[in-house]
PDB file with SEQRES, HELIX, SHEET and CRYST1 records, atoms N, CA, C and O in Angstrom:
SEQRES   1 A   73  MET LYS SER GLU THR SER SER LEU LEU ASN THR ALA GLU          
SEQRES   2 A   73  ALA ALA LYS TYR LEU THR ILE SER PRO ASP THR LEU ARG          
SEQRES   3 A   73  LEU TRP ARG SER ARG ARG GLY GLN GLY GLY PRO ARG PHE          
SEQRES   4 A   73  ILE LYS LEU HIS PRO ARG CYS VAL ARG TYR ARG ILE ASP          
SEQRES   5 A   73  ASP LEU GLU PHE PHE LEU GLU SER ARG ALA VAL ARG PRO          
SEQRES   6 A   73  ARG THR LYS GLN GLN VAL VAL SER                              
HELIX    1 AA1 GLU A    4  SER A    7  5                                   4    
HELIX    2 AA2 THR A   11  LEU A   18  1                                   8    
HELIX    3 AA3 PRO A   22  SER A   30  1                                   9    
HELIX    4 AA4 ILE A   51  SER A   60  1                                  10    
HELIX    5 AA5 LYS A   68  VAL A   72  1                                   5    
SHEET    1 AA1 3 LEU A   8  LEU A   9  0                                        
SHEET    2 AA1 3 CYS A  46  ARG A  50 -1                                        
SHEET    3 AA1 3 ILE A  40  HIS A  43 -1                                        
CRYST1    1.000    1.000    1.000  90.00  90.00  90.00 P 1           1          
ATOM      1  N   MET A   1       5.455  11.703  -2.497  1.00  0.00           N  
ATOM      2  CA  MET A   1       5.832  10.303  -2.579  1.00  0.00           C  
ATOM      3  C   MET A   1       5.220   9.616  -3.820  1.00  0.00           C  
ATOM      4  O   MET A   1       4.020   9.715  -4.078  1.00  0.00           O  
ATOM      5  N   LYS A   2       6.051   8.948  -4.545  1.00  0.00           N  
ATOM      6  CA  LYS A   2       5.585   8.283  -5.779  1.00  0.00           C  
ATOM      7  C   LYS A   2       4.756   7.021  -5.444  1.00  0.00           C  
ATOM      8  O   LYS A   2       5.094   6.297  -4.507  1.00  0.00           O  
ATOM      9  N   SER A   3       3.719   6.765  -6.173  1.00  0.00           N  
ATOM     10  CA  SER A   3       3.018   5.513  -5.922  1.00  0.00           C  
ATOM     11  C   SER A   3       3.750   4.421  -6.598  1.00  0.00           C  
ATOM     12  O   SER A   3       4.511   4.651  -7.538  1.00  0.00           O  
ATOM     13  N   GLU A   4       3.515   3.153  -6.099  1.00  0.00           N  
ATOM     14  CA  GLU A   4       4.187   2.000  -6.637  1.00  0.00           C  
ATOM     15  C   GLU A   4       3.929   1.832  -8.115  1.00  0.00           C  
ATOM     16  O   GLU A   4       4.838   1.444  -8.848  1.00  0.00           O  
ATOM     17  N   THR A   5       2.690   2.117  -8.597  1.00  0.00           N  
ATOM     18  CA  THR A   5       2.374   1.968  -9.978  1.00  0.00           C  
ATOM     19  C   THR A   5       3.057   2.941 -10.862  1.00  0.00           C  
ATOM     20  O   THR A   5       3.177   2.669 -12.056  1.00  0.00           O  
ATOM     21  N   SER A   6       3.518   4.059 -10.376  1.00  0.00           N  
ATOM     22  CA  SER A   6       4.233   5.048 -11.246  1.00  0.00           C  
ATOM     23  C   SER A   6       5.544   4.487 -11.762  1.00  0.00           C  
ATOM     24  O   SER A   6       6.055   4.944 -12.784  1.00  0.00           O  
ATOM     25  N   SER A   7       6.090   3.508 -11.073  1.00  0.00           N  
ATOM     26  CA  SER A   7       7.398   2.881 -11.536  1.00  0.00           C  
ATOM     27  C   SER A   7       7.216   1.641 -12.366  1.00  0.00           C  
ATOM     28  O   SER A   7       8.184   0.932 -12.639  1.00  0.00           O  
ATOM     29  N   LEU A   8       5.976   1.356 -12.783  1.00  0.00           N  
ATOM     30  CA  LEU A   8       5.752   0.192 -13.604  1.00  0.00           C  
ATOM     31  C   LEU A   8       5.769   0.535 -15.084  1.00  0.00           C  
ATOM     32  O   LEU A   8       5.222   1.556 -15.500  1.00  0.00           O  
ATOM     33  N   LEU A   9       6.383  -0.297 -15.851  1.00  0.00           N  
ATOM     34  CA  LEU A   9       6.494  -0.022 -17.308  1.00  0.00           C  
ATOM     35  C   LEU A   9       5.694  -1.143 -18.043  1.00  0.00           C  
ATOM     36  O   LEU A   9       5.653  -2.295 -17.611  1.00  0.00           O  
ATOM     37  N   ASN A  10       5.083  -0.749 -19.144  1.00  0.00           N  
ATOM     38  CA  ASN A  10       4.376  -1.769 -19.970  1.00  0.00           C  
ATOM     39  C   ASN A  10       5.476  -2.487 -20.855  1.00  0.00           C  
ATOM     40  O   ASN A  10       6.658  -2.146 -20.818  1.00  0.00           O  
ATOM     41  N   THR A  11       5.016  -3.460 -21.613  1.00  0.00           N  
ATOM     42  CA  THR A  11       5.981  -4.291 -22.412  1.00  0.00           C  
ATOM     43  C   THR A  11       6.766  -3.388 -23.339  1.00  0.00           C  
ATOM     44  O   THR A  11       7.979  -3.576 -23.432  1.00  0.00           O  
ATOM     45  N   ALA A  12       6.204  -2.456 -24.010  1.00  0.00           N  
ATOM     46  CA  ALA A  12       6.884  -1.661 -25.002  1.00  0.00           C  
ATOM     47  C   ALA A  12       7.924  -0.733 -24.275  1.00  0.00           C  
ATOM     48  O   ALA A  12       9.002  -0.505 -24.825  1.00  0.00           O  
ATOM     49  N   GLU A  13       7.632  -0.221 -23.105  1.00  0.00           N  
ATOM     50  CA  GLU A  13       8.459   0.627 -22.311  1.00  0.00           C  
ATOM     51  C   GLU A  13       9.628  -0.173 -21.753  1.00  0.00           C  
ATOM     52  O   GLU A  13      10.770   0.284 -21.783  1.00  0.00           O  
ATOM     53  N   ALA A  14       9.340  -1.370 -21.243  1.00  0.00           N  
ATOM     54  CA  ALA A  14      10.348  -2.207 -20.696  1.00  0.00           C  
ATOM     55  C   ALA A  14      11.304  -2.666 -21.770  1.00  0.00           C  
ATOM     56  O   ALA A  14      12.507  -2.703 -21.511  1.00  0.00           O  
ATOM     57  N   ALA A  15      10.859  -3.013 -22.938  1.00  0.00           N  
ATOM     58  CA  ALA A  15      11.713  -3.431 -24.033  1.00  0.00           C  
ATOM     59  C   ALA A  15      12.602  -2.303 -24.453  1.00  0.00           C  
ATOM     60  O   ALA A  15      13.778  -2.541 -24.732  1.00  0.00           O  
ATOM     61  N   LYS A  16      12.108  -1.071 -24.516  1.00  0.00           N  
ATOM     62  CA  LYS A  16      12.929   0.063 -24.861  1.00  0.00           C  
ATOM     63  C   LYS A  16      13.990   0.301 -23.739  1.00  0.00           C  
ATOM     64  O   LYS A  16      15.134   0.630 -24.055  1.00  0.00           O  
ATOM     65  N   TYR A  17      13.646   0.147 -22.507  1.00  0.00           N  
ATOM     66  CA  TYR A  17      14.557   0.256 -21.391  1.00  0.00           C  
ATOM     67  C   TYR A  17      15.725  -0.717 -21.524  1.00  0.00           C  
ATOM     68  O   TYR A  17      16.888  -0.382 -21.300  1.00  0.00           O  
ATOM     69  N   LEU A  18      15.340  -1.972 -21.910  1.00  0.00           N  
ATOM     70  CA  LEU A  18      16.346  -3.018 -22.076  1.00  0.00           C  
ATOM     71  C   LEU A  18      17.024  -3.018 -23.432  1.00  0.00           C  
ATOM     72  O   LEU A  18      17.965  -3.786 -23.630  1.00  0.00           O  
ATOM     73  N   THR A  19      16.604  -2.220 -24.342  1.00  0.00           N  
ATOM     74  CA  THR A  19      17.038  -2.123 -25.725  1.00  0.00           C  
ATOM     75  C   THR A  19      16.915  -3.506 -26.414  1.00  0.00           C  
ATOM     76  O   THR A  19      17.866  -4.026 -26.999  1.00  0.00           O  
ATOM     77  N   ILE A  20      15.716  -4.057 -26.315  1.00  0.00           N  
ATOM     78  CA  ILE A  20      15.405  -5.305 -26.988  1.00  0.00           C  
ATOM     79  C   ILE A  20      13.992  -5.148 -27.617  1.00  0.00           C  
ATOM     80  O   ILE A  20      13.369  -4.102 -27.431  1.00  0.00           O  
ATOM     81  N   SER A  21      13.505  -6.092 -28.305  1.00  0.00           N  
ATOM     82  CA  SER A  21      12.223  -5.985 -29.000  1.00  0.00           C  
ATOM     83  C   SER A  21      11.161  -6.419 -27.981  1.00  0.00           C  
ATOM     84  O   SER A  21      11.424  -7.250 -27.112  1.00  0.00           O  
ATOM     85  N   PRO A  22       9.923  -5.826 -28.107  1.00  0.00           N  
ATOM     86  CA  PRO A  22       8.831  -6.271 -27.265  1.00  0.00           C  
ATOM     87  C   PRO A  22       8.521  -7.762 -27.471  1.00  0.00           C  
ATOM     88  O   PRO A  22       8.106  -8.466 -26.551  1.00  0.00           O  
ATOM     89  N   ASP A  23       8.742  -8.220 -28.731  1.00  0.00           N  
ATOM     90  CA  ASP A  23       8.528  -9.645 -28.995  1.00  0.00           C  
ATOM     91  C   ASP A  23       9.450 -10.565 -28.140  1.00  0.00           C  
ATOM     92  O   ASP A  23       9.059 -11.654 -27.718  1.00  0.00           O  
ATOM     93  N   THR A  24      10.657 -10.085 -27.915  1.00  0.00           N  
ATOM     94  CA  THR A  24      11.554 -10.909 -27.069  1.00  0.00           C  
ATOM     95  C   THR A  24      11.030 -11.022 -25.639  1.00  0.00           C  
ATOM     96  O   THR A  24      11.103 -12.095 -25.041  1.00  0.00           O  
ATOM     97  N   LEU A  25      10.511  -9.950 -25.093  1.00  0.00           N  
ATOM     98  CA  LEU A  25       9.900  -9.956 -23.782  1.00  0.00           C  
ATOM     99  C   LEU A  25       8.734 -10.916 -23.747  1.00  0.00           C  
ATOM    100  O   LEU A  25       8.595 -11.696 -22.805  1.00  0.00           O  
ATOM    101  N   ARG A  26       7.885 -10.865 -24.780  1.00  0.00           N  
ATOM    102  CA  ARG A  26       6.720 -11.725 -24.842  1.00  0.00           C  
ATOM    103  C   ARG A  26       7.173 -13.189 -24.935  1.00  0.00           C  
ATOM    104  O   ARG A  26       6.554 -14.049 -24.308  1.00  0.00           O  
ATOM    105  N   LEU A  27       8.227 -13.498 -25.693  1.00  0.00           N  
ATOM    106  CA  LEU A  27       8.717 -14.863 -25.739  1.00  0.00           C  
ATOM    107  C   LEU A  27       9.244 -15.317 -24.424  1.00  0.00           C  
ATOM    108  O   LEU A  27       8.946 -16.444 -24.029  1.00  0.00           O  
ATOM    109  N   TRP A  28      10.020 -14.515 -23.697  1.00  0.00           N  
ATOM    110  CA  TRP A  28      10.585 -14.844 -22.438  1.00  0.00           C  
ATOM    111  C   TRP A  28       9.424 -15.077 -21.458  1.00  0.00           C  
ATOM    112  O   TRP A  28       9.472 -16.012 -20.659  1.00  0.00           O  
ATOM    113  N   ARG A  29       8.363 -14.218 -21.516  1.00  0.00           N  
ATOM    114  CA  ARG A  29       7.158 -14.432 -20.575  1.00  0.00           C  
ATOM    115  C   ARG A  29       6.528 -15.763 -20.826  1.00  0.00           C  
ATOM    116  O   ARG A  29       6.080 -16.428 -19.892  1.00  0.00           O  
ATOM    117  N   SER A  30       6.484 -16.173 -22.086  1.00  0.00           N  
ATOM    118  CA  SER A  30       5.835 -17.408 -22.429  1.00  0.00           C  
ATOM    119  C   SER A  30       6.589 -18.625 -21.950  1.00  0.00           C  
ATOM    120  O   SER A  30       6.013 -19.710 -21.861  1.00  0.00           O  
ATOM    121  N   ARG A  31       7.867 -18.472 -21.639  1.00  0.00           N  
ATOM    122  CA  ARG A  31       8.714 -19.533 -21.107  1.00  0.00           C  
ATOM    123  C   ARG A  31       8.824 -19.507 -19.621  1.00  0.00           C  
ATOM    124  O   ARG A  31       9.683 -20.198 -19.073  1.00  0.00           O  
ATOM    125  N   ARG A  32       8.019 -18.764 -18.937  1.00  0.00           N  
ATOM    126  CA  ARG A  32       7.975 -18.669 -17.489  1.00  0.00           C  
ATOM    127  C   ARG A  32       9.244 -19.069 -16.768  1.00  0.00           C  
ATOM    128  O   ARG A  32       9.538 -20.258 -16.653  1.00  0.00           O  
ATOM    129  N   GLY A  33       9.991 -18.113 -16.288  1.00  0.00           N  
ATOM    130  CA  GLY A  33      11.195 -18.364 -15.506  1.00  0.00           C  
ATOM    131  C   GLY A  33      12.411 -18.891 -16.241  1.00  0.00           C  
ATOM    132  O   GLY A  33      13.358 -19.378 -15.623  1.00  0.00           O  
ATOM    133  N   GLN A  34      12.383 -18.791 -17.570  1.00  0.00           N  
ATOM    134  CA  GLN A  34      13.528 -19.232 -18.299  1.00  0.00           C  
ATOM    135  C   GLN A  34      14.163 -18.113 -19.135  1.00  0.00           C  
ATOM    136  O   GLN A  34      14.119 -18.142 -20.365  1.00  0.00           O  
ATOM    137  N   GLY A  35      14.753 -17.131 -18.448  1.00  0.00           N  
ATOM    138  CA  GLY A  35      15.548 -16.147 -19.174  1.00  0.00           C  
ATOM    139  C   GLY A  35      15.129 -14.720 -19.095  1.00  0.00           C  
ATOM    140  O   GLY A  35      15.951 -13.829 -19.307  1.00  0.00           O  
ATOM    141  N   GLY A  36      13.892 -14.465 -18.800  1.00  0.00           N  
ATOM    142  CA  GLY A  36      13.453 -13.082 -18.781  1.00  0.00           C  
ATOM    143  C   GLY A  36      13.364 -12.426 -17.427  1.00  0.00           C  
ATOM    144  O   GLY A  36      13.487 -13.103 -16.406  1.00  0.00           O  
ATOM    145  N   PRO A  37      13.151 -11.108 -17.389  1.00  0.00           N  
ATOM    146  CA  PRO A  37      12.962 -10.432 -16.095  1.00  0.00           C  
ATOM    147  C   PRO A  37      11.642 -10.803 -15.480  1.00  0.00           C  
ATOM    148  O   PRO A  37      10.725 -11.264 -16.160  1.00  0.00           O  
ATOM    149  N   ARG A  38      11.556 -10.600 -14.190  1.00  0.00           N  
ATOM    150  CA  ARG A  38      10.282 -10.760 -13.451  1.00  0.00           C  
ATOM    151  C   ARG A  38       9.254  -9.762 -13.984  1.00  0.00           C  
ATOM    152  O   ARG A  38       9.599  -8.665 -14.423  1.00  0.00           O  
ATOM    153  N   PHE A  39       7.978 -10.172 -13.933  1.00  0.00           N  
ATOM    154  CA  PHE A  39       6.928  -9.323 -14.393  1.00  0.00           C  
ATOM    155  C   PHE A  39       5.735  -9.426 -13.508  1.00  0.00           C  
ATOM    156  O   PHE A  39       5.627 -10.371 -12.726  1.00  0.00           O  
ATOM    157  N   ILE A  40       4.833  -8.487 -13.601  1.00  0.00           N  
ATOM    158  CA  ILE A  40       3.610  -8.482 -12.880  1.00  0.00           C  
ATOM    159  C   ILE A  40       2.414  -8.684 -13.843  1.00  0.00           C  
ATOM    160  O   ILE A  40       2.305  -7.945 -14.821  1.00  0.00           O  
ATOM    161  N   LYS A  41       1.557  -9.617 -13.605  1.00  0.00           N  
ATOM    162  CA  LYS A  41       0.400  -9.888 -14.419  1.00  0.00           C  
ATOM    163  C   LYS A  41      -0.797  -9.304 -13.712  1.00  0.00           C  
ATOM    164  O   LYS A  41      -1.322  -9.923 -12.787  1.00  0.00           O  
ATOM    165  N   LEU A  42      -1.240  -8.143 -14.113  1.00  0.00           N  
ATOM    166  CA  LEU A  42      -2.405  -7.465 -13.448  1.00  0.00           C  
ATOM    167  C   LEU A  42      -3.712  -8.091 -14.001  1.00  0.00           C  
ATOM    168  O   LEU A  42      -4.732  -8.126 -13.312  1.00  0.00           O  
ATOM    169  N   HIS A  43      -3.658  -8.574 -15.236  1.00  0.00           N  
ATOM    170  CA  HIS A  43      -4.809  -9.149 -15.888  1.00  0.00           C  
ATOM    171  C   HIS A  43      -4.256  -9.980 -16.978  1.00  0.00           C  
ATOM    172  O   HIS A  43      -3.121  -9.731 -17.383  1.00  0.00           O  
ATOM    173  N   PRO A  44      -4.952 -10.953 -17.498  1.00  0.00           N  
ATOM    174  CA  PRO A  44      -4.300 -11.773 -18.585  1.00  0.00           C  
ATOM    175  C   PRO A  44      -3.733 -11.016 -19.729  1.00  0.00           C  
ATOM    176  O   PRO A  44      -2.820 -11.522 -20.381  1.00  0.00           O  
ATOM    177  N   ARG A  45      -4.215  -9.811 -20.034  1.00  0.00           N  
ATOM    178  CA  ARG A  45      -3.666  -9.008 -21.084  1.00  0.00           C  
ATOM    179  C   ARG A  45      -3.000  -7.736 -20.667  1.00  0.00           C  
ATOM    180  O   ARG A  45      -2.778  -6.817 -21.456  1.00  0.00           O  
ATOM    181  N   CYS A  46      -2.684  -7.715 -19.370  1.00  0.00           N  
ATOM    182  CA  CYS A  46      -2.027  -6.491 -18.816  1.00  0.00           C  
ATOM    183  C   CYS A  46      -0.888  -6.868 -17.939  1.00  0.00           C  
ATOM    184  O   CYS A  46      -1.060  -7.280 -16.792  1.00  0.00           O  
ATOM    185  N   VAL A  47       0.345  -6.713 -18.525  1.00  0.00           N  
ATOM    186  CA  VAL A  47       1.617  -7.110 -17.921  1.00  0.00           C  
ATOM    187  C   VAL A  47       2.451  -5.811 -17.648  1.00  0.00           C  
ATOM    188  O   VAL A  47       2.491  -4.911 -18.486  1.00  0.00           O  
ATOM    189  N   ARG A  48       3.063  -5.744 -16.545  1.00  0.00           N  
ATOM    190  CA  ARG A  48       3.930  -4.662 -16.214  1.00  0.00           C  
ATOM    191  C   ARG A  48       5.198  -5.125 -15.637  1.00  0.00           C  
ATOM    192  O   ARG A  48       5.291  -6.241 -15.127  1.00  0.00           O  
ATOM    193  N   TYR A  49       6.189  -4.286 -15.707  1.00  0.00           N  
ATOM    194  CA  TYR A  49       7.591  -4.560 -15.185  1.00  0.00           C  
ATOM    195  C   TYR A  49       7.996  -3.470 -14.237  1.00  0.00           C  
ATOM    196  O   TYR A  49       7.786  -2.288 -14.510  1.00  0.00           O  
ATOM    197  N   ARG A  50       8.578  -3.858 -13.116  1.00  0.00           N  
ATOM    198  CA  ARG A  50       9.200  -2.886 -12.135  1.00  0.00           C  
ATOM    199  C   ARG A  50      10.591  -2.543 -12.726  1.00  0.00           C  
ATOM    200  O   ARG A  50      11.299  -3.407 -13.244  1.00  0.00           O  
ATOM    201  N   ILE A  51      10.926  -1.323 -12.630  1.00  0.00           N  
ATOM    202  CA  ILE A  51      12.255  -0.898 -13.094  1.00  0.00           C  
ATOM    203  C   ILE A  51      13.315  -1.590 -12.181  1.00  0.00           C  
ATOM    204  O   ILE A  51      14.375  -1.950 -12.693  1.00  0.00           O  
ATOM    205  N   ASP A  52      13.098  -1.779 -10.954  1.00  0.00           N  
ATOM    206  CA  ASP A  52      14.067  -2.515 -10.105  1.00  0.00           C  
ATOM    207  C   ASP A  52      14.296  -3.956 -10.597  1.00  0.00           C  
ATOM    208  O   ASP A  52      15.409  -4.480 -10.566  1.00  0.00           O  
ATOM    209  N   ASP A  53      13.209  -4.559 -11.044  1.00  0.00           N  
ATOM    210  CA  ASP A  53      13.353  -5.950 -11.591  1.00  0.00           C  
ATOM    211  C   ASP A  53      14.095  -5.937 -12.893  1.00  0.00           C  
ATOM    212  O   ASP A  53      14.841  -6.881 -13.151  1.00  0.00           O  
ATOM    213  N   LEU A  54      13.949  -4.942 -13.734  1.00  0.00           N  
ATOM    214  CA  LEU A  54      14.716  -4.800 -14.938  1.00  0.00           C  
ATOM    215  C   LEU A  54      16.217  -4.621 -14.667  1.00  0.00           C  
ATOM    216  O   LEU A  54      17.086  -5.236 -15.285  1.00  0.00           O  
ATOM    217  N   GLU A  55      16.448  -3.739 -13.706  1.00  0.00           N  
ATOM    218  CA  GLU A  55      17.868  -3.467 -13.298  1.00  0.00           C  
ATOM    219  C   GLU A  55      18.513  -4.760 -12.705  1.00  0.00           C  
ATOM    220  O   GLU A  55      19.672  -5.054 -13.000  1.00  0.00           O  
ATOM    221  N   PHE A  56      17.781  -5.509 -11.891  1.00  0.00           N  
ATOM    222  CA  PHE A  56      18.277  -6.782 -11.377  1.00  0.00           C  
ATOM    223  C   PHE A  56      18.577  -7.752 -12.500  1.00  0.00           C  
ATOM    224  O   PHE A  56      19.618  -8.408 -12.491  1.00  0.00           O  
ATOM    225  N   PHE A  57      17.659  -7.853 -13.487  1.00  0.00           N  
ATOM    226  CA  PHE A  57      17.863  -8.703 -14.588  1.00  0.00           C  
ATOM    227  C   PHE A  57      19.170  -8.329 -15.439  1.00  0.00           C  
ATOM    228  O   PHE A  57      19.937  -9.193 -15.864  1.00  0.00           O  
ATOM    229  N   LEU A  58      19.331  -7.069 -15.627  1.00  0.00           N  
ATOM    230  CA  LEU A  58      20.538  -6.569 -16.331  1.00  0.00           C  
ATOM    231  C   LEU A  58      21.814  -6.944 -15.513  1.00  0.00           C  
ATOM    232  O   LEU A  58      22.785  -7.451 -16.076  1.00  0.00           O  
ATOM    233  N   GLU A  59      21.795  -6.692 -14.212  1.00  0.00           N  
ATOM    234  CA  GLU A  59      22.937  -6.929 -13.399  1.00  0.00           C  
ATOM    235  C   GLU A  59      23.296  -8.455 -13.334  1.00  0.00           C  
ATOM    236  O   GLU A  59      24.459  -8.858 -13.302  1.00  0.00           O  
ATOM    237  N   SER A  60      22.234  -9.233 -13.318  1.00  0.00           N  
ATOM    238  CA  SER A  60      22.431 -10.684 -13.240  1.00  0.00           C  
ATOM    239  C   SER A  60      22.983 -11.264 -14.497  1.00  0.00           C  
ATOM    240  O   SER A  60      23.428 -12.412 -14.490  1.00  0.00           O  
ATOM    241  N   ARG A  61      22.978 -10.509 -15.609  1.00  0.00           N  
ATOM    242  CA  ARG A  61      23.540 -10.915 -16.933  1.00  0.00           C  
ATOM    243  C   ARG A  61      24.883 -10.409 -17.177  1.00  0.00           C  
ATOM    244  O   ARG A  61      25.505 -10.751 -18.182  1.00  0.00           O  
ATOM    245  N   ALA A  62      25.385  -9.570 -16.265  1.00  0.00           N  
ATOM    246  CA  ALA A  62      26.729  -8.915 -16.428  1.00  0.00           C  
ATOM    247  C   ALA A  62      27.831 -10.022 -16.357  1.00  0.00           C  
ATOM    248  O   ALA A  62      27.825 -10.926 -15.520  1.00  0.00           O  
ATOM    249  N   VAL A  63      28.732  -9.860 -17.280  1.00  0.00           N  
ATOM    250  CA  VAL A  63      29.851 -10.862 -17.383  1.00  0.00           C  
ATOM    251  C   VAL A  63      31.141 -10.152 -17.011  1.00  0.00           C  
ATOM    252  O   VAL A  63      31.427  -9.091 -17.566  1.00  0.00           O  
ATOM    253  N   ARG A  64      31.884 -10.664 -16.149  1.00  0.00           N  
ATOM    254  CA  ARG A  64      33.144 -10.127 -15.682  1.00  0.00           C  
ATOM    255  C   ARG A  64      34.227 -10.726 -16.607  1.00  0.00           C  
ATOM    256  O   ARG A  64      34.351 -11.946 -16.707  1.00  0.00           O  
ATOM    257  N   PRO A  65      35.026  -9.839 -17.295  1.00  0.00           N  
ATOM    258  CA  PRO A  65      36.077 -10.349 -18.178  1.00  0.00           C  
ATOM    259  C   PRO A  65      37.208 -11.042 -17.354  1.00  0.00           C  
ATOM    260  O   PRO A  65      37.536 -10.621 -16.245  1.00  0.00           O  
ATOM    261  N   ARG A  66      37.761 -12.072 -17.918  1.00  0.00           N  
ATOM    262  CA  ARG A  66      38.839 -12.783 -17.275  1.00  0.00           C  
ATOM    263  C   ARG A  66      40.135 -12.000 -17.334  1.00  0.00           C  
ATOM    264  O   ARG A  66      40.386 -11.285 -18.304  1.00  0.00           O  
ATOM    265  N   THR A  67      40.930 -12.122 -16.347  1.00  0.00           N  
ATOM    266  CA  THR A  67      42.202 -11.429 -16.335  1.00  0.00           C  
ATOM    267  C   THR A  67      43.197 -12.300 -17.109  1.00  0.00           C  
ATOM    268  O   THR A  67      42.937 -13.477 -17.362  1.00  0.00           O  
ATOM    269  N   LYS A  68      44.312 -11.722 -17.474  1.00  0.00           N  
ATOM    270  CA  LYS A  68      45.329 -12.459 -18.218  1.00  0.00           C  
ATOM    271  C   LYS A  68      45.831 -13.680 -17.439  1.00  0.00           C  
ATOM    272  O   LYS A  68      46.116 -14.718 -18.037  1.00  0.00           O  
ATOM    273  N   GLN A  69      45.941 -13.561 -16.086  1.00  0.00           N  
ATOM    274  CA  GLN A  69      46.319 -14.622 -15.259  1.00  0.00           C  
ATOM    275  C   GLN A  69      45.339 -15.810 -15.286  1.00  0.00           C  
ATOM    276  O   GLN A  69      45.755 -16.968 -15.283  1.00  0.00           O  
ATOM    277  N   GLN A  70      44.045 -15.505 -15.313  1.00  0.00           N  
ATOM    278  CA  GLN A  70      43.038 -16.590 -15.440  1.00  0.00           C  
ATOM    279  C   GLN A  70      43.120 -17.289 -16.792  1.00  0.00           C  
ATOM    280  O   GLN A  70      42.906 -18.499 -16.875  1.00  0.00           O  
ATOM    281  N   VAL A  71      43.418 -16.565 -17.821  1.00  0.00           N  
ATOM    282  CA  VAL A  71      43.519 -17.159 -19.167  1.00  0.00           C  
ATOM    283  C   VAL A  71      44.645 -18.126 -19.279  1.00  0.00           C  
ATOM    284  O   VAL A  71      44.508 -19.187 -19.887  1.00  0.00           O  
ATOM    285  N   VAL A  72      45.803 -17.760 -18.676  1.00  0.00           N  
ATOM    286  CA  VAL A  72      46.984 -18.603 -18.708  1.00  0.00           C  
ATOM    287  C   VAL A  72      46.791 -19.869 -17.904  1.00  0.00           C  
ATOM    288  O   VAL A  72      47.271 -20.930 -18.303  1.00  0.00           O  
ATOM    289  N   SER A  73      46.100 -19.784 -16.782  1.00  0.00           N  
ATOM    290  CA  SER A  73      45.937 -20.963 -15.867  1.00  0.00           C  
ATOM    291  C   SER A  73      45.175 -22.100 -16.523  1.00  0.00           C  
ATOM    292  O   SER A  73      44.960 -23.139 -15.900  1.00  0.00           O  
TER     293      SER A  73                                                      
END                                                                             
């Protein structure tokens, strides 16, 4: 059985997973609740991300393309 901490990623790993810059994650964290994925603050200088939270973040940003019928209406 995997421990809960084995699925935690640091900022650099989470940024790589999301294919964004670590600085972008840091910016989102500084804006608390305004655009970034959930994170865990273990210590003021120790932040981790759950893979499930990163997946939820990606899914919540998915955009469904409009159909031709929706465009005409």
